[in-house]
C-alpha positions as CSV (number, residue, x, y, z in Angstrom):
1,M,-74.7,-88.9,-119.7
2,T,-77.6,-86.8,-120.3
3,I,-77.8,-82.7,-119.5
4,S,-80.7,-82.4,-116.8
5,Q,-82.7,-79.3,-116.8
6,R,-81.0,-78.6,-113.0
7,D,-77.6,-78.7,-115.1
8,V,-78.4,-76.0,-118.1
9,E,-79.4,-73.8,-115.2
10,H,-76.1,-74.2,-113.4
11,I,-74.1,-73.9,-116.5
12,A,-76.4,-70.8,-117.4
13,A,-75.7,-69.6,-113.7
14,L,-71.8,-69.7,-114.3
15,S,-72.0,-68.3,-117.7
16,R,-74.3,-64.9,-116.6
17,L,-76.8,-66.2,-118.6
18,R,-80.2,-65.5,-117.7
19,L,-82.6,-68.2,-120.1
20,T,-85.9,-68.7,-120.6
21,Q,-88.3,-71.7,-120.0
22,E,-87.7,-72.6,-123.6
23,E,-83.8,-71.4,-123.7
24,K,-83.3,-74.0,-121.4
25,E,-85.4,-76.6,-123.1
26,L,-83.5,-75.8,-126.6
27,F,-80.4,-76.0,-125.1
28,G,-80.3,-78.8,-123.0
29,N,-81.2,-80.5,-126.5
30,Q,-78.4,-79.2,-128.1
31,L,-76.1,-80.1,-125.3
32,N,-77.1,-84.0,-125.2
33,D,-77.1,-83.8,-128.9
34,I,-73.6,-83.2,-128.4
35,L,-73.1,-85.5,-125.6
36,L,-74.5,-88.1,-128.2
37,Y,-72.0,-87.4,-130.7
38,V,-68.7,-87.1,-127.8
39,N,-69.9,-90.8,-126.9
40,Q,-70.1,-92.1,-131.0
41,L,-66.3,-90.7,-131.3
42,N,-65.5,-92.3,-128.1
43,E,-66.6,-96.2,-129.7
44,L,-63.7,-96.0,-132.3
45,D,-60.9,-97.9,-132.2
46,T,-58.0,-95.4,-131.9
47,T,-55.0,-98.2,-130.9
48,D,-53.1,-97.7,-133.8
49,I,-53.5,-94.4,-134.3
50,T,-50.5,-91.9,-132.4
51,P,-51.4,-88.5,-130.6
52,T,-51.3,-85.2,-131.9
53,S,-51.3,-82.1,-130.5
54,H,-52.2,-81.0,-134.0
55,V,-54.2,-82.2,-137.0
56,V,-51.3,-80.7,-139.4
57,P,-47.2,-80.8,-138.6
58,L,-45.9,-77.6,-137.4
59,R,-43.2,-75.3,-138.8
60,N,-41.3,-72.2,-137.9
61,I,-41.7,-69.8,-140.6
62,F,-39.5,-67.4,-139.1
63,R,-36.7,-66.5,-141.0
64,E,-33.0,-66.8,-139.5
65,D,-31.9,-63.9,-137.4
66,T,-29.0,-62.3,-140.1
67,V,-27.2,-59.1,-138.6
68,Q,-28.0,-56.3,-140.9
69,P,-27.3,-52.4,-141.3
70,S,-29.3,-50.4,-139.8
71,I,-32.0,-47.6,-141.6
72,A,-30.5,-44.4,-142.1
73,I,-31.6,-41.6,-139.8
74,D,-32.4,-39.2,-142.4
75,N,-34.6,-42.5,-144.1
76,A,-36.4,-43.2,-141.0
77,L,-37.2,-39.6,-140.8
78,S,-38.0,-38.4,-144.0
79,N,-42.1,-39.0,-144.0
80,A,-41.9,-37.7,-140.4
81,P,-44.4,-34.7,-140.3
82,D,-42.3,-32.9,-137.4
83,K,-38.4,-33.9,-137.0
84,T,-35.9,-31.8,-134.8
85,G,-32.4,-33.1,-134.7
86,G,-32.5,-37.0,-135.4
87,F,-35.7,-37.5,-133.3
88,Y,-39.5,-37.3,-134.0
89,R,-41.5,-35.0,-132.6
90,V,-44.7,-35.2,-131.2
91,P,-47.3,-33.1,-129.4
92,K,-47.2,-32.8,-125.9
93,I,-50.0,-34.6,-124.4
94,I,-49.6,-34.6,-120.4
95,E,-50.1,-31.3,-119.0
């Protein structure tokens, strides 16, 4: 399968790209090279290869959920530039 000039123009239109004639030729050649490489990969014998969704095995990297005491309000508000009661105080932004 080869990519024609018309195919490149169609792909460019779908991508909302304006290409010069030189760019159309360049990208057409590059797309043809990619398709040739994919055809080479299709020739490989993969009968004994099990399909995978990832190259490396995935594992859950999250820690277990454990119940822990909450941070104290005074400690949480210790670096607040402005506070009132047990809350952060922020400037009014809606008029």
